[in-house]
C-alpha positions, -999 to 999 in steps of 0.1 A, spaced: -925 204 219 -888 187 233 -878 184 196 -881 222 194 -865 226 229 -833 204 219 -830 224 187 -831 253 204 -809 245 225 -780 228 199 -784 260 185 -775 281 212 -744 255 218 -732 262 183 -731 299 190 -715 297 220 -684 279 205 -664 311 183 -651 285 155 -687 267 154 -704 301 151 -677 315 122 -685 283 106 -720 288 103 -717 327 99 -693 314 66 -722 288 55 -750 313 54 -724 335 35 -715 303 14 -682 310 19 -674 273 30 -683 243 14 -705 212 27 -680 187 37 -688 153 16 -710 132 35 -692 101 53 -706 71 36 -717 43 64 -694 13 64 -711 -17 37 -713 -41 71 -735 -18 90 -762 -22 59 -759 -60 67 -770 -66 98 -782 -101 108 -815 -108 122 -814 -113 159 -809 -155 161 -816 -183 190 -786 -196 202 -779 -234 200 -762 -259 221 -739 -249 243 -711 -263 263 -708 -239 293 -704 -256 323 -726 -245 355 -707 -225 377 -701 -244 419 -689 -217 438 -659 -220 465 -664 -221 500 -689 -187 507 -675 -161 521 -676 -125 524 -665 -104 493 -656 -67 495 -655 -53 461 -643 -18 456 -654 6 429 -646 34 414 -643 63 438 -638 40 466 -673 27 471 -668 -2 481 -698 -33 481 -695 -61 506 -711 -94 494 -725 -116 513 -731 -148 500 -767 -153 490 -775 -123 506 -778 -94 479 -792 -75 503 -801 -43 481 -771 -38 467 -783 -40 432 -806 -18 438 -775 12 453 -777 47 431 -743 67 429 -735 104 421 -709 96 401 -718 84 365 -684 66 364 -693 41 391 -729 36 381 -708 26 346 -685 2 362 -707 -14 381 -733 -26 356 -704 -30 333 -695 -54 357 -659 -41 361 -660 -58 395 -655 -89 386 -622 -90 382 -616 -90 421 -640 -117 419 -613 -145 423 -638 -177 423 -673 -166 414 -686 -157 449 -698 -126 444 -710 -131 408 -733 -160 418 -746 -135 441 -749 -104 429 -760 -119 396 -796 -132 401 -802 -100 420 -793 -82 388 -813 -103 371 -843 -94 384 -837 -59 390 -824 -52 355 -826 -81 331 -858 -70 314 -838 -33 308 -858 -3 335 -835 27 354 -811 34 352 -809 30 319 -769 35 318 -774 -7 325 -785 -12 289 -763 15 268 -748 -5 242 -711 4 258 -722 -5 289 -735 -41 275 -705 -50 261 -688 -42 289 -708 -64 308 -711 -91 282 -672 -95 282 -668 -98 320 -694 -122 324 -680 -144 292 -647 -139 311 -655 -153 342 -681 -180 326 -646 -196 315 -627 -197 343 -655 -201 367 -690 -213 348 -723 -202 344 -739 -182 371 -778 -198 377 -803 -198 371 -791 -213 339 -818 -208 315 -827 -174 330 -786 -165 322 -784 -178 286 -814 -158 278 -800 -128 294 -768 -135 273 -791 -138 243 -806 -107 248 -773 -91 248 -762 -104 211 -793 -88 202 -790 -54 220 -758 -51 208 -766 -65 169 -792 -32 172 -767 -9 184 -751 -12 146 -777 10 131 -766 40 157 -750 63 133 -736 86 162 -716 52 178 -677 60 174 -654 30 157 -636 27 192 -672 19 209 -677 -3 179 -649 -23 185 -653 -30 217 -692 -44 207 -677 -60 177 -650 -80 202 -683 -88 228 -706 -100 197 -682 -124 184 -673 -141 221 -712 -141 228 -718 -152 191 -691 -183 197 -700 -195 229 -740 -193 223 -735 -208 192 -748 -178 169 -731 -183 139 -747 -156 121 -738 -127 150 -700 -145 153 -696 -134 119 -712 -100 121 -686 -90 151 -658 -106 132 -663 -85 99 -674 -52 119 -645 -58 142 -616 -56 109 -636 -32 93 -636 -7 124 -602 -15 131 -586 -4 94 -607 24 102 -595 34 129 -556 27 123 -535 53 112 -509 41 85 -479 33 113 -507 10 134 -513 34 157 -549 42 163 -567 78 155 -583 88 190 -548 107 203 -550 84 233 -522 57 245 -543 41 264 -570 33 240 -548 17 216 -536 -4 242 -576 -16 246 -580 -20 212 -549 -43 209 -567 -60 240 -598 -58 219 -583 -77 188 -560 -97 205 -593 -115 229 -609 -119 192 -577 -134 178 -578 -161 208 -612 -173 207 -610 -174 168 -581 -197 175 -600 -220 201 -631 -219 177 -608 -228 147 -624 -203 129 -604 -184 95 -606 -147 106 -577 -160 128 -551 -149 104 -568 -118 92 -570 -106 129 -535 -118 133 -525 -95 109 -542 -66 121 -533 -71 160 -494 -71 145 -494 -35 133 -514 -24 162 -491 -44 185 -456 -28 170 -468 7 180 -468 -3 216 -434 -3 222 -423 30 208 -453 44 229 -439 30 257 -409 47 279 -387 33 299 -408 41 334 -441 27 318 -466 37 294 -476 77 293 -511 80 299 -518 111 268 -549 115 262 -576 97 282 -574 66 301 -601 37 298 -617 48 327 -642 16 334 -608 -10 337 -587 -11 369 -559 3 373 -530 -20 352 -555 -45 337 -537 -40 306 -502 -39 311 -491 -74 302 -495 -63 269 -466 -42 272 -435 -55 252 -414 -79 278 -437 -69 307 -449 -97 330 -480 -115 316 -493 -131 348 -514 -94 358 -545 -78 347 -564 -90 315 -533 -112 303 -526 -128 342 -563 -144 333 -558 -160 306 -547 -199 304 -512 -211 303 -511 -220 264 -531 -185 257 -511 -165 274 -477 -176 261 -494 -175 225 -500 -141 232 -466 -130 250 -446 -150 216 -466 -125 193 -465 -93 218 -427 -97 222 -421 -102 185 -438 -73 172 -420 -39 169 -426 -11 142 -391 3 125 -404 30 107 -406 59 137 -407 84 107 -440 65 103 -458 70 135 -442 111 134 -463 114 111 -489 104 123 -491 128 150 -465 107 181 -430 114 181 -401 91 203 -372 102 209 -344 86 228 -315 110 235 -289 93 265 -302 90 298 -336 107 284 -364 92 271 -396 113 254 -427 112 238 -445 139 220 -479 143 206 -501 163 182 -534 160 168 -531 155 132 -538 189 107 -541 205 145 -577 192 153 -580 164 176 -600 135 163 -640 144 165 -650 111 177 -617 106 197 -595 106 231 -576 135 230 -568 166 255 -556 200 252 -522 198 252 -501 217 231 -466 219 233 -467 191 259 -446 162 264 -439 131 290 -404 130 293 -385 99 320 -347 102 328 -331 69 333 -367 52 337 -378 76 363 -409 99 351 -402 135 354 -423 153 333 -460 135 327 -493 133 313 -525 137 343 -543 107 322 -582 116 329 -612 103 313 -641 118 300 -667 100 326 -670 109 358 -653 134 379 -633 110 400 -621 101 362 -609 137 356 -637 143 335 -643 178 315 -613 193 335 -586 161 328 -594 175 292 -586 208 290 -553 231 290 -550 241 320 -547 204 334 -518 198 310 -482 206 303 -474 228 273 -482 261 260 -515 280 267 -522 314 253 -544 337 272 -560 312 290 -577 295 261 -580 259 247 -549 258 221 -571 236 200 -600 239 182 -632 213 186 -641 199 152 -671 190 138 -682 162 110 -694 191 91 -664 210 87 -646 218 52 -608 207 53 -607 248 38 -623 257 65 -603 238 90 -570 249 75 -584 291 82 -586 284 113 -555 267 123 -531 281 97 -500 265 91 -503 228 110 -486 214 142 -454 197 135 -432 175 154 -392 172 144 -365 147 157 -332 174 157 -301 165 158 -299 173 191 -339 169 203 -370 178 193 -391 205 178 -428 213 175 -439 245 154 -473 253 148 -497 285 131 -527 297 148 -533 286 185 -563 291 205 -563 322 227 -537 342 203 -557 361 179 -523 376 165 -504 345 163 -490 335 126 -465 312 139 -443 300 167 -423 268 177 -414 247 211 -376 232 207 -361 207 230 -322 208 231 -308 179 253 -273 180 265 -259 152 288 -281 151 322 -305 184 312 -320 199 286 -330 236 277 -365 248 257 -362 279 234 -396 293 221 -412 319 201 -446 334 190 -444 355 158 -474 382 156 -485 415 171 -512 423 201 -503 413 235 -512 378 250 -508 360 281 -483 331 280 -487 305 304 -461 276 305 -467 245 326 -449 211 337 -465 180 357 -442 161 377 -444 137 402 -413 143 417 -411 167 450 -410 205 439 -394 234 464 -389 270 453 -349 276 453 -358 318 444 -383 335 424 -374 318 389 -356 283 400 -372 254 417 -358 219 425 -375 187 417 -361 154 433 -373 116 434 -364 80 424 -331 94 432 -323 120 406 -317 155 413 -327 182 390 -332 226 387 -355 240 368 -348 277 353 -370 295 343 -372 329 327 -400 343 348 -413 341 379 -427 303 386 -453 295 413 -460 256 424 -498 241 430 -506 210 438 -524 185 406 -534 149 405 -530 124 376 -561 104 369 -553 65 366 -585 55 356 -613 35 381 -612 65 404 -578 58 415 -555 92 416 -517 100 421 -504 135 436 -489 159 410 -469 191 410 -479 219 384 -452 245 379 -461 269 358 -447 302 342 -468 331 337 -468 365 321 -482 391 295 -458 400 266 -460 415 233 -454 396 201 -431 387 185 -421 371 216 -389 347 231 -386 323 256 -361 303 272 -360 275 304 -339 251 316 -335 216 334 -305 208 350 -294 180 371 -284 191 405 -249 180 418 -251 190 453 -276 167 478 -295 192 493 
């Protein structure tokens, strides 16, 4: 009965999606061929049997002088950890799934500088959840991977929390659970790379050679499956690409420590991934285009950015010799062929004081198992290192990280028609012929002699739209945007800009932006509205943004134009 209800619900949801409804009706009429079945990577047919740990040299944790520790969880929830007195902390329940995930994934260990909190909470957590149990999220494979990595990093720095035998048995159970998860057909490549990273670390530290070997094989296979020709991960997210770099770097360093032959192929893949990071990073920092990894503390991966200080976040916790080795590799990696990156959906441009990063989903379809957002014709622009127009970031887990709201067009800069998201939701069953029918001419980014262009065919909500374009023309300290929509009918055209600068209206069609020592005017061709928004930085942390919106109903064909000019007057 439950299966019937599940099937009925799936059918109702499919009919609610106009694109999927069109696909299903076309399939009934034999209009669309079935997409070829994707084959399971060969390595997943050779998952090793669960093995017992060998001899381990891990030392025991000796907590420092007992002190009360205050840990902050996503959303501002605090845990007051009194040494030796868990006092029901592990039994707490949170309304937001992001907080639950961060707690059971042990993201809080990033704040535990001497192991005091771990020494108190770990035995209590083992008693409550060591054999499984509620909440089920505590033993979700992705949470198991996060917890394994957090524990192993703490053990390496401070020692093994007690009781020793139970801890070793629990870590072995984590490895077995992760091995079993590779039999799941629904797991994404991005999830599998994280699980593989955890298997490598567990297998090496617990002397389980078959487990470590499988982890290396899985990480190399899934990384190659994820990475496009330029080296960027096909997940439509800058922050998730950076996390892939961290996974590869962590596994590479572990392979070197344990004198494993996989160090060489891992370094080759790591170099490809790291070479993309500099062009993705603007002078004012890494744009959060697409999902942010919501269960990592804010700034945790900053040390992976070229020329950034490495004594922060994850890199700051590495031993000095490993930090130096990774820093040398990081600063040696720079993608020379920006055209390859553009072909993979990312355009980096530097013109005078302006630096910009544009993204467009390949073929007009965000990756089915990726982390992309609905932001057609948007970009992040920095002026002399000051972020002027930005992406809002956000993550799919929990309202405190934006959740679904952060993924929709209404939360982003860019172009929107009739209040609809511009891109269709992909499905692995769709054929290429069907995909072309839905999006028409695939979106394309181009570098121009004085700026950039974004051209496209159909967008969601534009039933009469045949083609359109947005062109950015930079001149000195300002730029203009020229827009064109070619088609028939009438449409509500909405254009948005998100800025961390202060914004005030000067007249119905002009607003003034000020901050970071810079002042600009945005001059529109229609009345402008201003509202408050926020940037979701992950881990439940937000910062305020202002949303500038220009909206109106027009007959197609339609042309529009906007200008951003530097202000010379001080007020």
